[in-house]
N, C-alpha and C positions, 0 to 999 in steps of 0.2 A: 795755287789759288785758282778757282774756276773763273772763267771769263764769260760774261753774259752780255748779249746784245739785246737791247729793248727797243723795239720799233713802236713809235707813238709815245716816246718818252716824255714829251711836253704836255700831254693830256692830263686829265684829272687823276686817273689811276697811275699813269706813268710817273708823275711827280712823286706820288706816295711810294711807289715801288722803288724808284731810284734811291730815295732816302733810306728805305728799309734794307735794300741790298748793300748799300754802303756801310750801314751799321753792322751787317753780317759779314763784312770783310770780303765780299766778292769784288772782282774787277769788273767794272760796268762800262759799257759803251752805250751812249744815248743816241739813238738814231731818230732823226726827225725829218719831216718832209720839207719844212720851211722854217726859217729862223724867227717867225712871227712871235711864237710863245717861248722861245729859247731862254728868255730872261728868268722864267720860273724854275729852271733847273741849273742855272749858272752857279748857284750857291753850293751845289754839291761837288763841284770841281771834278766832274767826270768828263772824259773825252766826248765831244759832241760831233756827230757826222751827219751831213745831209744825205739822205737816201730816198730814192724814188723806187717804190715797189714795182713800178712798171718798167724799170730799167735794171736788168740783171747785173750789169757791171757795177752799178752803184750799190746794189745789195751785197755783191761780193766784196766790195771795198769795206763795207760796214762790218761784215762777218769775219774779216781776216783775223785768224788766231783765236776765234771764239769757241767755246764749248757748248753753250746753250743759247737758245733764242726765245724771246718772249714777244708775241705779236699782239700789240694793243691797238694797232692801226685801225682807222675807220675807213676813210676813202669813200668815193661815190659808189652807189650801189652797182652801177653797170661795170665798174672796174674791180670790184672786190674779188671776183673769182680769178681774174688774170693776175692780180697782185699776189694772191696766195699761191697760185701755181708757180709763179716766178720764185717766190720765197722758198717753197718746198724744194724746187729744183736746185737752187743755189745752196740750200742747207745740205742736201745730199752730196753735192760736189765738194763741199767743205767739211764733210764728215761730222756734222753737228751731232752731239750726243742726244739732244732732245729739243723738239719744237713745242712750246707751250702756247696754245692759241686761245684767245678769249672769244667765246661764242655768246649766246644769249638765249633766254627762255622764250624769246619771240619766235623761235623756230616752231613752237607748238601752236602758233596762231593767236589771234585776239581773244578767241573763246576756246581755250584748250580742252581737249578730252580729259575726263576725270582720271584716266590712266596715266596722264602726264605728271601725276604725283611722283612718278619715277621716271628716270631717263629713257626707259624703253617705251614710253607712251607714244602714240602716233603723232607725227608732225603734221600740223594743219595750217602752216603759214600760206597766206595768199600769194599766188604766183607773182613774181617780180617785186614783191614787197621786201623790206629790209630783212624780215625774218626768213623769207624764202632764200635770199642770198646767203644768209648766215647758215641755213640748213645745208645748202650746196657746199659751203666752205667746210662744214663738219664732215661731209662725205669725202672731201679731198684730204682732210686730216686723217680720217680712218684709213683711206687708201695709202697715204704716205706711211702710216705706221705699219700697215701690212706688207709694205714693199721695202722695209729696211730703215726708215727714218722714225725713230721712237718719237711719238707725238701724243698730245693730249688736248682735249677741248674742255675748258672750264666754262660752265654755263651759268652765269649770274642773272638775277633779276635787276631791278633798279639798284644802282650803286650809290650809297649814301655816305654821309660824313660831313665835314665842315663846308663842303661846296655842293652838297647833294641837290641835284636839280629837282627831284620829286618833292623834297621838303619845301623848296622855294615855291613850286607850283601850287602845293596845297595851301601854304600860308597866303600867297597872293590871291588864290581863289576864294579863301575865307574872307580876306580883306575886302574884296569887291562884291561879296555876296553871291558868288556863282557856284560855291561848293555845296554839294548835297551828299548825304550818306545813304547808301543803298542798304536795304535789309538791316536797318538800325546799326550799320557799321560792323556787323558780325563777320563779314567776309574776310578771308585771309589777305594780308598785305605782305607780299614777298619782297624783301629788300636784303641787301648785303652791304655792310659797312666796308669802306675802301680798305681799311686795315685788315679785314677778314679776307678779302680777295687777294691782297698782297701776301698774306700768310699762306693762302692756298697755292699761290704761284711759287712761293719758296719751297713749299712741300713737294710741289711737282718737279722741282729741280732735283731733289734728292731721292725721288721715287725710283725704286729699283727697276720696275718694268711697267709699261703702260700698254693697254689694249687699243688705244686710239679712240675710244668711245667717249661720249659726253659725261661730264661729272657736274652735278648741281652744286653750286656754292651759294649758300644763303646764310642768314644769321641764325638759322636753326631753331627759332622760337615760335610762339603762338601769337605773334603780333597781328593785330587786326586793323582795319581801316578806322575803326572807332578809337583805338589806341592812338593812331597817328593824328586823327582829327582833334582829340582831346589835348595832346601835347602842342599841336600847332595853334589851336585856339588860345591856349594859355599864354603863348608868346604875345598875342595881340590883345591880351586883357579880356578875352571872351571865354565862354564855356560851351559845352556840348549843346546846351539848350538854345544857343544862338545859331545852331546849324540845322537846316531843314533835313528831314528824313523822308525818303520815298521808298516804296516797294520796287522790286525788280519789274513787276508787271506795269506799274505806273510809268516808270522810266521808259520802258520799251514802247509804250504807246506814244510818248512824247517824241522818242527818237526815230519814229517812222519817217519823219520829214527829212532826216539826214540823207536818206537815199536820194531824194530829189535834189537836195543841196549839193550832193556829190556830183550828180549829173550836170548841174549848172556849172559847177566849178570846172569840171573836165571840158565842158564846151567853151567856157571863157578862156581856158588856158591853151586850147588847141590852136596851133598856128595856122593850119589849113583852113579851119573854120573862120578864123579872124580875117584871113585873106578874102574868103568868100563874102564876108559881111562888109568888107571895105567899101563896096559900091552900093550898099543897100540903104534904106531909109533909117536903119538903126544907127548908122554912122553919120549920114547926111543931115538928119534932123537933130538940131542942137540939144533939145531937151532929152531925147532918147539917148543920144550919145553921152550926155552927162550922167544919166542914170546908169548906163552900162559900165561906164568907167568907175563909178562908185562901187558897183557890185564887184567888179574885177579887183579893185583895190582892197575890198573887204576880204575876199578870198586869199589874196596874195599875202595879207597880214596874218593869215591863219585864224581869222575869226570864225571860220566854219567849225572850229572846235567847240563852239558855244551854241546852245539851243535856247529858244525862248519858250517858256512854259506858260500857257494861258492861265493855268490854275494859280500860279504864284506871281505872274507878271514880272518875272525875273529871268535873267539869263542863267542857264545851267551849264557848267563845264562838262561837255559831252566826253572829252578825252579822259578826264579823271573818273567819270562814271563808268566808262567802258573798261578802264583798268580795274576797277572794283569788281566788275562782272567776270573777270578771269576765273575767280572762284576756286582755284586749285592751289593747295599749299605744296610746293615742291620740296620733297624730302632730301636730306643730305646723308642718307644711310650709305650710299656708295662712296661719298667723299670721306666718311669716317672709316670705312673698311679699306679703301684703296690708299688714301693719302694720310690716314690717321689725323684727319682734319677735325679740330674742335674750334668753334668760333671764339675769337678773343673778346669780341664786343657784341652785346645783344642789341636788339632794335631800339629799345628805350634809351640805352646809353648812346647809341649812334645819334639819335635825335638830340640828346643833351649836348653832345659835341657840336652839332650843327647850331643849336640854340645859342651857345656861347659865341660862336662865330657871327651869327646873324645879329644878335643884340649888340655886340661890340661894333660891328660894321655900321649899323644904322643908329647908333647912339641911344640904346635902350635906357629909359629912365633919365634922359638928359633933356635939355630944352628943345632938342631937335626931334624927339621921338614923335611928337604930334604930326610932323610933316610926313612920317612914314605911315602911321595908322590912320 
């Protein structure tokens, strides 16, 4: 029986993967950074070890006797490269048969090149961004594979299912009136159900040989943002006619102000600048000090993800608009050819699973539903 160590086992994907691997009769070690979310995997009765990817000794302890390693860990951006380097080194020392690493389509940037329809497209992640660190991790995985440690990078978009964050974000945005559809919702919506990513991970375990390059894992269908908006609106008792539609050009005109907002945000978050301002009128004047603190608090809460549109007099969720503008549908041809991957669940089915969870959680069609909507 093959023994598999899963780093990041208590996360969204980790929980689903542990359950799936248990059903497949693998021996599983659940490696977690801290016990905070350990309750979510206790029911699987798998050994749980505390492992710090910045500490090689603790990695070695987790990998003892293992055949395969799955890396689902997140970690802080500035630590991601060091963590993966450590993991690769210890995997080599322990003669691990394969390292399966979860990458991200964010390596192709916020506005990916059309050629990123395929894995060989140019990476455009902004330097020091999450996608940039993921891109550098992919380079380490490729190098590891070429130097003797069989490795593979699975590259998913938004991961969905019962706890899918992107579904929550769209429903919440529709609820508060900040969601808009760009280009009538015709742009591609790249998502992958958590069951599909777990399926791809299991296929990666039995893969005969890997070249260490990225493999796109999506639901492999033609799901659009209009499809998502229609399903999300239905949950709230609304329809597509309740959702504003704007063109790409209209949105870009509105979003010009984001550049200024980002500069203000950086200035307010900069520690050196705050020290310089400590003895100025901005702080000493009570009114100005109060105003600056409110602006700072706004950015700290992440409200800079919203734009105000003079035309509609409403907030627009900038983050969700920007995601629609990615505009590229990532193909899974390579996943089919290399892994023999066929999605188990399509995007509409994935949302239906989420809807069942969401409506049960919030008491859909009960006396409490009005408190939610």
